[in-house]
Z-matrix of the N, CA and C atoms (Angstrom, degrees):
N
C 1 1.458
C 2 1.527 1 109.21
N 3 1.329 2 116.53 1 138.69
C 4 1.462 3 119.63 2 -177.71
C 5 1.519 4 110.61 3 -75.92
N 6 1.304 5 114.89 4 156.80
C 7 1.451 6 121.38 5 -178.98
C 8 1.528 7 109.55 6 -88.86
N 9 1.331 8 116.49 7 117.35
C 10 1.455 9 120.65 8 177.61
C 11 1.515 10 108.84 9 -114.29
N 12 1.312 11 115.34 10 142.82
C 13 1.458 12 120.77 11 177.13
C 14 1.517 13 107.69 12 -157.62
N 15 1.311 14 115.27 13 167.18
C 16 1.459 15 119.41 14 178.90
C 17 1.508 16 111.74 15 92.58
N 18 1.327 17 115.98 16 -178.74
C 19 1.461 18 120.81 17 -177.17
C 20 1.531 19 112.29 18 -67.48
N 21 1.322 20 114.70 19 158.28
C 22 1.468 21 121.73 20 173.66
C 23 1.513 22 108.59 21 -122.61
N 24 1.315 23 114.97 22 145.87
C 25 1.459 24 121.35 23 174.13
C 26 1.518 25 107.73 24 -125.56
N 27 1.318 26 115.88 25 114.54
C 28 1.462 27 122.77 26 176.68
C 29 1.524 28 107.25 27 -93.75
N 30 1.320 29 116.63 28 128.24
C 31 1.462 30 120.85 29 -178.16
C 32 1.531 31 109.91 30 -119.42
N 33 1.329 32 114.85 31 133.35
C 34 1.457 33 121.74 32 179.81
C 35 1.522 34 108.41 33 -124.99
N 36 1.330 35 115.39 34 123.20
C 37 1.464 36 119.31 35 172.83
C 38 1.523 37 107.93 36 -82.61
N 39 1.311 38 115.37 37 140.52
C 40 1.465 39 121.61 38 -178.56
C 41 1.527 40 111.61 39 -57.40
N 42 1.321 41 114.68 40 163.09
C 43 1.463 42 121.12 41 176.65
C 44 1.518 43 112.14 42 -68.88
N 45 1.311 44 114.51 43 170.78
C 46 1.469 45 121.99 44 -176.87
C 47 1.530 46 112.39 45 -61.74
N 48 1.336 47 114.92 46 138.46
C 49 1.468 48 123.00 47 168.13
C 50 1.531 49 106.46 48 -118.07
N 51 1.320 50 117.14 49 170.34
C 52 1.473 51 119.16 50 176.81
C 53 1.522 52 110.82 51 -57.61
N 54 1.332 53 117.03 52 -42.03
C 55 1.461 54 119.97 53 -176.37
C 56 1.524 55 111.98 54 -73.69
N 57 1.340 56 118.38 55 -37.64
C 58 1.468 57 118.17 56 178.01
C 59 1.531 58 109.17 57 -66.08
N 60 1.312 59 116.46 58 -38.11
C 61 1.466 60 120.56 59 177.60
C 62 1.528 61 110.88 60 -61.83
N 63 1.343 62 116.16 61 -38.20
C 64 1.464 63 121.63 62 -175.06
C 65 1.525 64 113.57 63 -92.03
N 66 1.345 65 117.45 64 2.57
C 67 1.460 66 121.20 65 177.14
C 68 1.518 67 114.74 66 76.26
N 69 1.333 68 117.33 67 21.07
C 70 1.469 69 120.61 68 178.70
C 71 1.520 70 110.15 69 -89.39
N 72 1.326 71 116.50 70 136.62
C 73 1.459 72 121.46 71 177.96
C 74 1.527 73 109.18 72 -65.33
N 75 1.333 74 116.04 73 124.81
C 76 1.463 75 121.92 74 -175.19
C 77 1.509 76 109.70 75 -129.24
N 78 1.313 77 116.37 76 112.55
C 79 1.457 78 119.77 77 175.45
C 80 1.521 79 109.73 78 -119.72
N 81 1.317 80 116.20 79 -78.80
C 82 1.461 81 120.61 80 -173.48
C 83 1.522 82 113.16 81 -81.92
N 84 1.319 83 118.53 82 -19.80
C 85 1.460 84 121.02 83 178.00
C 86 1.522 85 107.31 84 -67.88
N 87 1.329 86 116.13 85 121.60
C 88 1.468 87 120.14 86 -170.26
C 89 1.527 88 110.83 87 -96.28
N 90 1.325 89 115.15 88 78.66
C 91 1.459 90 121.40 89 -176.04
C 92 1.520 91 112.55 90 -84.11
N 93 1.346 92 116.46 91 149.87
C 94 1.463 93 120.07 92 173.89
C 95 1.528 94 110.16 93 -80.61
N 96 1.318 95 115.43 94 165.76
C 97 1.454 96 120.51 95 172.27
C 98 1.529 97 109.54 96 -72.22
N 99 1.318 98 115.97 97 150.70
C 100 1.467 99 120.27 98 170.45
C 101 1.528 100 107.93 99 -76.26
N 102 1.321 101 117.20 100 172.16
C 103 1.470 102 120.38 101 174.81
C 104 1.528 103 110.38 102 -58.62
N 105 1.338 104 116.43 103 -40.50
C 106 1.467 105 121.40 104 177.30
C 107 1.524 106 109.69 105 -61.83
N 108 1.337 107 116.74 106 -42.97
C 109 1.463 108 121.60 107 179.15
C 110 1.515 109 112.46 108 -64.00
N 111 1.334 110 117.08 109 -39.61
C 112 1.470 111 120.60 110 177.99
C 113 1.521 112 110.71 111 -64.88
N 114 1.322 113 117.10 112 -44.43
C 115 1.473 114 120.81 113 -179.92
C 116 1.529 115 110.67 114 -62.71
N 117 1.327 116 116.34 115 -43.12
C 118 1.464 117 119.94 116 -179.97
C 119 1.531 118 110.85 117 -66.05
N 120 1.327 119 117.23 118 -37.79
C 121 1.465 120 120.93 119 178.51
C 122 1.530 121 110.20 120 -63.99
N 123 1.338 122 117.34 121 -40.95
C 124 1.459 123 120.39 122 175.99
C 125 1.530 124 110.65 123 -60.89
N 126 1.322 125 116.19 124 -36.84
C 127 1.457 126 121.45 125 179.83
C 128 1.518 127 113.52 126 -65.54
N 129 1.330 128 117.20 127 -18.84
C 130 1.474 129 120.46 128 177.51
C 131 1.526 130 111.68 129 -72.75
N 132 1.323 131 116.55 130 -27.22
C 133 1.462 132 121.63 131 -175.55
C 134 1.516 133 114.32 132 -51.44
N 135 1.340 134 118.15 133 -56.16
C 136 1.468 135 119.10 134 -179.02
C 137 1.530 136 112.99 135 -61.50
N 138 1.320 137 117.57 136 -29.24
C 139 1.468 138 120.80 137 -179.68
C 140 1.526 139 111.86 138 -72.46
N 141 1.330 140 116.54 139 -25.51
C 142 1.465 141 121.27 140 -176.10
C 143 1.528 142 113.07 141 -105.28
N 144 1.327 143 117.49 142 -15.83
C 145 1.464 144 122.25 143 -171.68
C 146 1.521 145 113.76 144 -62.94
N 147 1.310 146 117.74 145 -32.15
C 148 1.471 147 121.00 146 -175.99
C 149 1.524 148 113.07 147 -86.83
N 150 1.336 149 116.64 148 -0.10
C 151 1.461 150 120.82 149 -177.05
C 152 1.527 151 108.43 150 -102.64
N 153 1.327 152 116.46 151 136.13
C 154 1.463 153 120.32 152 177.28
C 155 1.521 154 109.34 153 -95.30
N 156 1.322 155 115.99 154 126.37
C 157 1.457 156 122.10 155 -179.70
C 158 1.521 157 109.77 156 -112.78
N 159 1.332 158 115.78 157 138.24
C 160 1.458 159 121.71 158 178.33
C 161 1.526 160 111.89 159 -87.48
N 162 1.330 161 116.32 160 -19.16
C 163 1.458 162 122.40 161 -178.78
C 164 1.528 163 107.65 162 -151.87
N 165 1.336 164 116.37 163 132.71
C 166 1.464 165 120.84 164 176.78
C 167 1.522 166 107.42 165 -129.41
N 168 1.339 167 114.75 166 122.30
C 169 1.464 168 121.61 167 -177.37
C 170 1.522 169 109.96 168 -122.61
N 171 1.331 170 115.52 169 154.76
C 172 1.453 171 120.30 170 174.21
C 173 1.520 172 110.23 171 -142.06
N 174 1.307 173 114.61 172 150.40
C 175 1.458 174 120.84 173 168.53
C 176 1.528 175 107.38 174 -61.58
N 177 1.328 176 117.78 175 152.18
C 178 1.466 177 119.59 176 177.39
C 179 1.529 178 113.75 177 -73.27
N 180 1.308 179 118.54 178 -12.53
C 181 1.471 180 120.47 179 -177.54
C 182 1.523 181 110.59 180 -66.70
N 183 1.320 182 114.85 181 142.01
C 184 1.458 183 122.68 182 -175.77
C 185 1.526 184 112.38 183 -53.61
N 186 1.332 185 117.40 184 -41.08
C 187 1.465 186 120.18 185 -176.91
C 188 1.524 187 112.07 186 -64.18
N 189 1.331 188 117.78 187 -34.86
C 190 1.464 189 121.23 188 177.68
C 191 1.527 190 110.72 189 -77.24
N 192 1.333 191 116.93 190 -44.67
C 193 1.463 192 120.36 191 -179.82
C 194 1.533 193 111.13 192 -61.75
N 195 1.337 194 116.54 193 -40.18
C 196 1.471 195 120.63 194 179.87
C 197 1.531 196 110.63 195 -67.83
N 198 1.327 197 116.87 196 -38.72
C 199 1.460 198 119.72 197 176.73
C 200 1.517 199 109.66 198 -61.76
N 201 1.332 200 117.32 199 -45.10
C 202 1.467 201 121.03 200 178.35
C 203 1.529 202 110.48 201 -58.97
N 204 1.326 203 116.07 202 -45.91
C 205 1.468 204 121.11 203 -179.27
C 206 1.531 205 111.02 204 -60.48
N 207 1.324 206 116.65 205 -49.36
C 208 1.465 207 120.37 206 -177.60
C 209 1.527 208 112.37 207 -67.32
N 210 1.327 209 116.98 208 -26.36
C 211 1.463 210 121.54 209 178.10
C 212 1.527 211 112.05 210 -83.19
N 213 1.342 212 116.83 211 -2.23
C 214 1.460 213 120.74 212 177.23
C 215 1.510 214 115.32 213 101.28
N 216 1.339 215 117.16 214 15.95
C 217 1.465 216 121.06 215 -177.00
C 218 1.531 217 110.91 216 -125.69
N 219 1.335 218 115.36 217 52.87
C 220 1.464 219 121.23 218 -178.53
C 221 1.528 220 112.35 219 -61.82
N 222 1.333 221 117.03 220 -23.11
C 223 1.467 222 121.12 221 -178.03
C 224 1.530 223 112.77 222 -91.48
N 225 1.325 224 117.48 223 11.82
C 226 1.468 225 120.46 224 179.27
C 227 1.521 226 110.15 225 -55.28
N 228 1.323 227 115.71 226 138.94
C 229 1.461 228 121.88 227 179.31
C 230 1.532 229 109.88 228 -79.68
N 231 1.322 230 115.54 229 130.87
C 232 1.463 231 120.62 230 178.69
C 233 1.525 232 109.45 231 -73.89
N 234 1.329 233 116.35 232 130.36
C 235 1.467 234 122.62 233 177.19
C 236 1.527 235 107.68 234 -127.97
N 237 1.322 236 116.15 235 111.89
C 238 1.464 237 122.42 236 -177.57
C 239 1.529 238 112.49 237 -59.03
N 240 1.335 239 117.39 238 -25.86
C 241 1.462 240 120.35 239 -179.05
C 242 1.530 241 112.27 240 -67.32
N 243 1.333 242 118.27 241 -14.59
C 244 1.466 243 121.51 242 -178.50
C 245 1.528 244 113.91 243 -88.88
N 246 1.337 245 118.25 244 1.49
C 247 1.464 246 118.89 245 179.16
C 248 1.530 247 110.26 246 -59.98
N 249 1.314 248 114.86 247 159.29
C 250 1.462 249 121.01 248 179.82
C 251 1.528 250 110.00 249 -68.94
N 252 1.319 251 115.42 250 155.34
C 253 1.462 252 123.69 251 172.88
C 254 1.531 253 106.98 252 -47.95
N 255 1.326 254 118.11 253 127.08
C 256 1.470 255 120.84 254 179.75
C 257 1.530 256 108.69 255 -76.70
N 258 1.337 257 115.81 256 116.73
C 259 1.461 258 121.31 257 -174.66
C 260 1.525 259 114.17 258 -88.45
N 261 1.320 260 117.58 259 -5.43
C 262 1.461 261 120.00 260 176.72
C 263 1.515 262 112.43 261 55.24
N 264 1.347 263 116.19 262 -123.99
C 265 1.464 264 122.01 263 -177.32
C 266 1.525 265 112.89 264 -63.71
N 267 1.325 266 117.55 265 -15.04
C 268 1.466 267 121.42 266 -178.16
C 269 1.527 268 113.12 267 -95.46
N 270 1.321 269 116.82 268 5.58
C 271 1.465 270 120.74 269 176.81
C 272 1.527 271 109.40 270 -60.26
N 273 1.329 272 115.93 271 128.05
C 274 1.462 273 121.29 272 178.07
C 275 1.510 274 114.38 273 79.90
N 276 1.325 275 117.36 274 8.09
C 277 1.467 276 122.90 275 -176.55
C 278 1.528 277 108.36 276 -112.82
N 279 1.317 278 118.11 277 144.99
C 280 1.462 279 121.34 278 177.31
C 281 1.526 280 110.32 279 -85.91
N 282 1.328 281 116.05 280 160.58
C 283 1.461 282 120.73 281 176.44
C 284 1.531 283 110.13 282 -59.87
N 285 1.324 284 117.20 283 -41.20
C 286 1.473 285 120.19 284 179.35
C 287 1.526 286 111.07 285 -58.99
N 288 1.318 287 116.85 286 -41.03
C 289 1.474 288 120.42 287 178.74
C 290 1.532 289 110.95 288 -66.70
N 291 1.309 290 117.60 289 -41.54
C 292 1.469 291 121.10 290 178.60
C 293 1.528 292 109.92 291 -62.10
N 294 1.334 293 116.07 292 -41.05
C 295 1.466 294 120.73 293 -176.98
C 296 1.528 295 113.25 294 -68.47
N 297 1.322 296 118.04 295 -12.56
C 298 1.472 297 120.30 296 174.09
C 299 1.524 298 110.17 297 -64.20
N 300 1.347 299 117.12 298 -32.24
C 301 1.467 300 120.42 299 179.00
C 302 1.523 301 113.30 300 -111.05
N 303 1.335 302 117.90 301 -18.56
C 304 1.464 303 122.56 302 178.54
C 305 1.534 304 107.65 303 -130.04
N 306 1.337 305 116.60 304 83.67
C 307 1.472 306 119.78 305 -177.24
C 308 1.533 307 112.02 306 -55.26
N 309 1.334 308 115.25 307 136.11
C 310 1.455 309 120.53 308 177.42
C 311 1.522 310 115.29 309 77.48
N 312 1.349 311 117.57 310 5.90
C 313 1.462 312 120.54 311 -176.78
C 314 1.531 313 111.21 312 -58.61
N 315 1.350 314 115.24 313 137.15
C 316 1.459 315 122.49 314 163.56
C 317 1.518 316 107.28 315 -140.70
N 318 1.307 317 116.67 316 155.67
C 319 1.457 318 121.02 317 177.14
C 320 1.533 319 110.05 318 -63.87
N 321 1.318 320 116.68 319 -24.70
C 322 1.469 321 122.10 320 -176.90
C 323 1.524 322 113.06 321 -78.48
N 324 1.334 323 117.75 322 -24.60
C 325 1.464 324 120.10 323 -170.77
C 326 1.524 325 114.61 324 -122.53
N 327 1.320 326 118.09 325 -11.25
C 328 1.463 327 121.48 326 -174.58
C 329 1.529 328 110.22 327 -127.61
N 330 1.325 329 116.38 328 159.05
C 331 1.463 330 119.60 329 175.90
C 332 1.528 331 111.94 330 -68.55
N 333 1.321 332 114.97 331 157.01
C 334 1.460 333 122.43 332 172.11
C 335 1.527 334 106.90 333 -114.79
N 336 1.345 335 117.49 334 95.50
C 337 1.469 336 120.70 335 -176.04
C 338 1.533 337 112.23 336 -52.56
N 339 1.316 338 115.48 337 127.35
C 340 1.461 339 120.74 338 -179.89
C 341 1.513 340 113.26 339 77.69
N 342 1.339 341 117.74 340 0.86
C 343 1.465 342 121.65 341 -179.21
C 344 1.510 343 111.76 342 -113.29
N 345 1.319 344 115.79 343 -158.56
C 346 1.466 345 121.61 344 -178.43
C 347 1.521 346 111.44 345 -91.08
N 348 1.320 347 114.72 346 152.46
C 349 1.459 348 121.00 347 170.98
C 350 1.527 349 108.73 348 -87.17
N 351 1.309 350 116.31 349 163.29
C 352 1.463 351 120.58 350 175.99
C 353 1.527 352 111.02 351 -58.67
N 354 1.322 353 117.29 352 -37.30
C 355 1.467 354 120.65 353 179.35
C 356 1.526 355 111.53 354 -64.72
N 357 1.324 356 116.76 355 -38.63
C 358 1.468 357 120.16 356 178.75
C 359 1.526 358 110.71 357 -66.77
N 360 1.329 359 116.74 358 -42.42
C 361 1.462 360 120.62 359 178.65
C 362 1.529 361 109.15 360 -64.13
N 363 1.332 362 116.72 361 -43.58
C 364 1.469 363 120.78 362 178.63
C 365 1.519 364 111.67 363 -58.85
N 366 1.312 365 117.76 364 -42.84
C 367 1.463 366 120.87 365 -178.36
C 368 1.524 367 110.90 366 -60.50
N 369 1.325 368 116.81 367 -43.06
C 370 1.473 369 120.21 368 178.18
C 371 1.527 370 110.82 369 -62.61
N 372 1.319 371 115.35 370 -47.11
C 373 1.457 372 118.97 371 -173.48
C 374 1.524 373 112.26 372 -77.30
N 375 1.323 374 118.24 373 -22.21
C 376 1.462 375 120.69 374 170.96
C 377 1.539 376 110.19 375 -61.40
N 378 1.333 377 116.40 376 -35.99
C 379 1.473 378 119.75 377 177.20
C 380 1.527 379 110.49 378 -65.19
N 381 1.340 380 117.12 379 -38.31
C 382 1.467 381 120.73 380 178.10
C 383 1.528 382 109.90 381 -66.65
N 384 1.323 383 117.06 382 -43.31
C 385 1.472 384 120.42 383 177.75
C 386 1.531 385 109.38 384 -57.51
N 387 1.322 386 117.11 385 -49.64
C 388 1.470 387 120.92 386 -178.32
C 389 1.531 388 110.50 387 -60.73
N 390 1.308 389 116.25 388 -44.37
C 391 1.470 390 120.50 389 -177.92
C 392 1.525 391 111.45 390 -65.01
N 393 1.323 392 117.11 391 -45.38
C 394 1.469 393 119.56 392 -176.22
C 395 1.521 394 111.84 393 -73.07
N 396 1.308 395 117.97 394 -28.54
C 397 1.472 396 120.08 395 178.13
C 398 1.521 397 112.11 396 -69.19
N 399 1.323 398 117.75 397 -13.73
C 400 1.466 399 121.79 398 176.65
C 401 1.522 400 111.61 399 -78.60
N 402 1.318 401 117.70 400 -7.29
C 403 1.462 402 122.82 401 -176.93
C 404 1.531 403 109.47 402 -116.85
N 405 1.303 404 115.69 403 157.14
C 406 1.463 405 118.93 404 179.30
C 407 1.512 406 112.45 405 -65.66
N 408 1.323 407 115.99 406 -51.69
C 409 1.460 408 120.10 407 -179.92
C 410 1.530 409 107.87 408 -142.34
N 411 1.322 410 115.39 409 121.75
C 412 1.462 411 121.24 410 -179.93
C 413 1.521 412 109.52 411 -117.60
N 414 1.323 413 115.35 412 154.76
C 415 1.460 414 123.63 413 178.30
C 416 1.516 415 108.04 414 -129.43
N 417 1.342 416 116.36 415 132.20
C 418 1.463 417 120.14 416 176.64
C 419 1.531 418 110.52 417 -128.52
N 420 1.325 419 115.02 418 143.65
C 421 1.457 420 123.27 419 175.10
C 422 1.517 421 107.15 420 -114.52
N 423 1.323 422 116.68 421 122.10
C 424 1.461 423 118.71 422 -177.64
C 425 1.525 424 110.54 423 -158.24
N 426 1.323 425 117.28 424 -141.84
C 427 1.458 426 123.63 425 -163.30
C 428 1.525 427 112.33 426 -125.30
N 429 1.325 428 115.74 427 163.80
C 430 1.455 429 121.98 428 -174.84
C 431 1.510 430 115.57 429 -54.16
N 432 1.334 431 117.42 430 -60.95
C 433 1.462 432 118.85 431 -176.41
C 434 1.525 433 112.07 432 -72.10
N 435 1.335 434 117.23 433 -39.57
C 436 1.475 435 117.74 434 -179.16
C 437 1.529 436 110.73 435 -63.81
N 438 1.329 437 117.72 436 -39.02
C 439 1.468 438 119.56 437 179.29
C 440 1.525 439 111.78 438 -70.60
N 441 1.311 440 117.23 439 -30.44
C 442 1.464 441 120.19 440 176.89
C 443 1.535 442 110.34 441 -69.51
N 444 1.336 443 116.86 442 -38.33
C 445 1.467 444 120.26 443 174.85
C 446 1.535 445 109.24 444 -68.12
N 447 1.321 446 117.35 445 -42.75
C 448 1.454 447 121.23 446 177.70
C 449 1.534 448 110.42 447 -55.36
N 450 1.321 449 116.04 448 -43.68
C 451 1.469 450 120.87 449 178.83
C 452 1.522 451 111.20 450 -63.00
N 453 1.318 452 116.38 451 -46.46
C 454 1.468 453 119.81 452 178.49
C 455 1.523 454 110.70 453 -59.14
N 456 1.312 455 117.00 454 -43.25
C 457 1.469 456 120.50 455 -178.52
C 458 1.526 457 110.93 456 -69.23
N 459 1.347 458 117.84 457 -37.07
C 460 1.468 459 121.14 458 174.99
C 461 1.526 460 109.76 459 -58.06
N 462 1.336 461 115.27 460 -40.40
C 463 1.463 462 121.79 461 -178.33
C 464 1.528 463 112.85 462 -84.01
N 465 1.348 464 115.95 463 8.48
C 466 1.463 465 123.42 464 177.53
C 467 1.525 466 112.34 465 63.00
N 468 1.320 467 115.26 466 38.53
C 469 1.457 468 123.30 467 177.98
C 470 1.533 469 108.94 468 -115.17
N 471 1.326 470 116.27 469 166.29
C 472 1.463 471 120.13 470 177.02
C 473 1.523 472 110.04 471 -72.21
N 474 1.313 473 115.95 472 160.57
C 475 1.469 474 120.95 473 179.40
C 476 1.521 475 111.44 474 -54.91
N 477 1.332 476 117.66 475 -37.25
C 478 1.463 477 121.52 476 -177.13
C 479 1.524 478 112.65 477 -60.87
N 480 1.332 479 117.01 478 -23.91
C 481 1.466 480 119.61 479 179.02
C 482 1.526 481 111.45 480 -69.06
N 483 1.323 482 117.38 481 -13.11
C 484 1.460 483 121.13 482 174.69
C 485 1.521 484 112.77 483 -59.46
N 486 1.323 485 116.01 484 -19.40
C 487 1.469 486 120.22 485 179.88
C 488 1.525 487 112.39 486 -61.40
N 489 1.314 488 117.20 487 -20.02
C 490 1.468 489 121.31 488 -178.43
C 491 1.524 490 113.42 489 -86.15
N 492 1.334 491 117.80 490 -3.69
C 493 1.460 492 121.45 491 -173.74
C 494 1.525 493 111.74 492 -114.66
N 495 1.308 494 117.15 493 75.70
C 496 1.463 495 119.84 494 175.80
C 497 1.524 496 108.17 495 -55.21
N 498 1.333 497 115.73 496 137.80
C 499 1.459 498 119.86 497 -176.68
C 500 1.522 499 109.65 498 -139.25
N 501 1.312 500 115.66 499 113.80
C 502 1.466 501 121.78 500 -179.36
C 503 1.523 502 110.81 501 -85.58
N 504 1.334 503 116.38 502 163.86
C 505 1.467 504 120.84 503 177.80
C 506 1.526 505 109.85 504 -67.87
N 507 1.314 506 115.25 505 152.65
C 508 1.475 507 123.65 506 176.34
C 509 1.522 508 113.06 507 55.17
N 510 1.330 509 116.23 508 41.90
C 511 1.463 510 120.47 509 178.13
C 512 1.523 511 110.15 510 -115.37
N 513 1.322 512 114.35 511 157.99
C 514 1.460 513 122.57 512 177.50
C 515 1.523 514 107.83 513 -115.93
N 516 1.321 515 115.74 514 132.08
C 517 1.459 516 122.22 515 174.98
C 518 1.517 517 107.86 516 -131.40
N 519 1.326 518 116.77 517 154.37
C 520 1.460 519 120.17 518 -177.65
C 521 1.525 520 109.21 519 -131.67
N 522 1.327 521 114.40 520 127.52
C 523 1.458 522 122.92 521 175.37
C 524 1.521 523 107.81 522 -109.47
N 525 1.299 524 116.54 523 144.83
C 526 1.458 525 119.33 524 179.80
C 527 1.501 526 110.42 525 -163.19
N 528 1.315 527 115.70 526 -140.66
C 529 1.451 528 121.90 527 -178.58
C 530 1.515 529 110.15 528 -137.17
N 531 1.311 530 115.40 529 148.21
C 532 1.452 531 121.92 530 163.52
C 533 1.516 532 104.38 531 -116.51
N 534 1.315 533 114.79 532 112.75
C 535 1.455 534 121.57 533 -169.45
C 536 1.533 535 108.18 534 53.11
N 537 1.330 536 118.75 535 -123.50
C 538 1.477 537 119.47 536 -177.12
C 539 1.520 538 113.79 537 -93.58
N 540 1.340 539 117.47 538 4.40
C 541 1.464 540 120.11 539 -175.13
C 542 1.530 541 112.02 540 -104.67
N 543 1.346 542 117.10 541 131.74
C 544 1.455 543 118.80 542 175.52
C 545 1.541 544 108.79 543 -61.36
N 546 1.322 545 114.84 544 140.86
C 547 1.472 546 118.99 545 -173.90
C 548 1.527 547 111.04 546 -144.83
N 549 1.308 548 114.21 547 156.84
C 550 1.460 549 123.25 548 172.91
C 551 1.524 550 106.25 549 -89.23
N 552 1.345 551 117.31 550 115.56
C 553 1.461 552 120.92 551 -177.04
C 554 1.529 553 112.57 552 -94.59
N 555 1.336 554 116.59 553 -32.72
C 556 1.463 555 121.85 554 178.98
C 557 1.534 556 106.35 555 -156.39
N 558 1.336 557 116.18 556 142.83
C 559 1.464 558 117.36 557 -177.61
C 560 1.521 559 112.65 558 -137.38
N 561 1.327 560 115.19 559 134.63
C 562 1.477 561 123.59 560 167.49
C 563 1.528 562 111.92 561 56.22
N 564 1.337 563 116.62 562 37.17
C 565 1.469 564 118.80 563 -177.55
C 566 1.518 565 111.85 564 -97.32
């Protein structure tokens, strides 16, 4: 068994919304969970109930706060830095639709007109990394792209490396350390 030590960061992507189900980029649009998303969020509760957390944070968006509540963490502290990557003009649009006018577009490699740059997203999530590393075990509820950037930054990689971390709705992932190195302990489970 490998030697693990240091802080842990448990990350939970919110439950399904209509737009996440349909592949539409969702940042500032404050959508509710679908019935499927609510049921899946409730299912997270037993998986998290036996774990003691020193800090629990959530994005201010309704879909993340509701997931936290249904999973048993209604008292999660809202942290504005956990909001989703701001997609600007691409809010509510699918990647396929964007690629009709910008071939090969991805959030990882191309600009988001009217939205955030990768550097801006990294700066926000670097603050979350620093804050959560001050605690033994932290739990955050947030969004697909922001959590993928958070993971990359935890692992001391650029935001673009988040492209390697597919993250489904209502999943639990765990970041931590192996000896002195930040490590991925569990992903997308």
